[in-house]
C-alpha positions, 0 to 999 in steps of 0.5 A: 303567341308563346304557349304557357309553360307548365309551372313547377310543383312545390311539395311540403315534405315537412322538413324542419330546422333543428331548434334543440340543444347543441351538445358540446364536443365532450358530449360527442366524444362520450356518446361515441365511447358508449357506442363503441363500448357496446359494439365490443360486446356486440350489444345492439348488433346481430346475434353473431356479433355477440358470440366471440365476446361472450365466448372470451368472457365465459372462459376467463370467468369460468377459469376464475371460478374453477380456481375458486372451486379447487381452493374450496374443495382442497381447503387450499386458498393458495390455489387462487392465483392472480398471476397464474390467471392472468398468464393462462388467459392472456391468449384469449385477451389477445383473441378479444383484441384481434376480433373487436379492435377492427370492429371498432375502427375499420368498420367505420371506414369500410361503411363510410361513416368516419366522415360523419363522425369527423364532422364538427365538433369532433376531431380525429383526435377525439375519435381515436381517443374515444375508440381507445378508451372504449376498447380499454374499458371493454378489455377491463371487463375481461381482465379486471372482472375475473381477477375481482372474482378471485379476490372476492373468492379468496376472502369469502372462502376463509373462515375468517374473512375479515382477517383475510381481507385485511391482508388481501386488500393491499393487492387490490392496487396491483390488481387494478393497476396491473389489469389497466396496463394489461388492457391498455397493452392489448387495446393498443396493439389491436388498434394500432394494427387495425388503424393501418388496415383496410378490411376488417378480416385483414386486420384481425388476421393481422392482429392474430399473426402478430401474437403468433409470429412474434412468439416464433421470432422471439424463440428463433433469436433466443436460440441463435443469439447470446449475451444480452441479446438472447436475454431480451429477446423474451420482450419480443414475445407479447405473451411473454410480456404479460406473463412476466409483468404478472409475475413482477406484479404479484412478486411471484417467482418464475418457474425454473427453466421457463423462458422468463426465468432463463432471461432473468430480466428485472420485473421493471423491464416488462412494465417498460415494454408494455408502456412502449407498446402503448405509446407506439400503438397509440401514436399510430392511431393518433397519426392515422386519424388526425389526417382524416379530420374534416 
């Protein structure tokens, strides 16, 4: 007679099927956008993640407030210069992109979260769009925010704010449009380089190297070349692209003997360079994550 076999035990762990509403693809993209925007400033993360974003935001804001203070103390509203502020803070914008772009995309691959994001209904293209929009929005806080502070300061410091507002409001369109273009430029560089990097530290170092080595290469070409090559070599320097774009945007003449003045390029050339870089950067990100679709 065979011995009786021990029966298996069944445990009720309380798992229940999901009966709630299933949100759309657009909701998934919006949720990823909000989460990534918060991540760019270290919100919902450890205190160390907040240090660099807060430092950059503080510096660009303090520069704007410093201009307003100097204009108020010297009674010279011309001290408030939108183009000068953008040119002075261009490196800090690059630093923000170098630190936060890898945080948004490289970390997902390192921690294995990418496969979860790319489960249906979200595709690799959706992921790339959400991340790019989130970083552009974060960059707008750093670029457009101080510019609006300068705008408000210039209006409120005047003894006749209504008169100054009538003259200054025409600059709102260049301010908003220009800061959006600059934000797209910086975000596209950071995400484009981060998309082909395997580690967050490598990605940040590569973005910083991009902003440090290209100016050196531009200087070498400018010194060695002649003719139009010498003139257009300035477009190999991403920081000078931002500076030249800012001068053209606000119709300000470049300082004599500056690289931008010596190049003598039309202002539209800097805009075209920004557009080309944005297209290249986003194409790299799109191709990288389209291949990763589940």
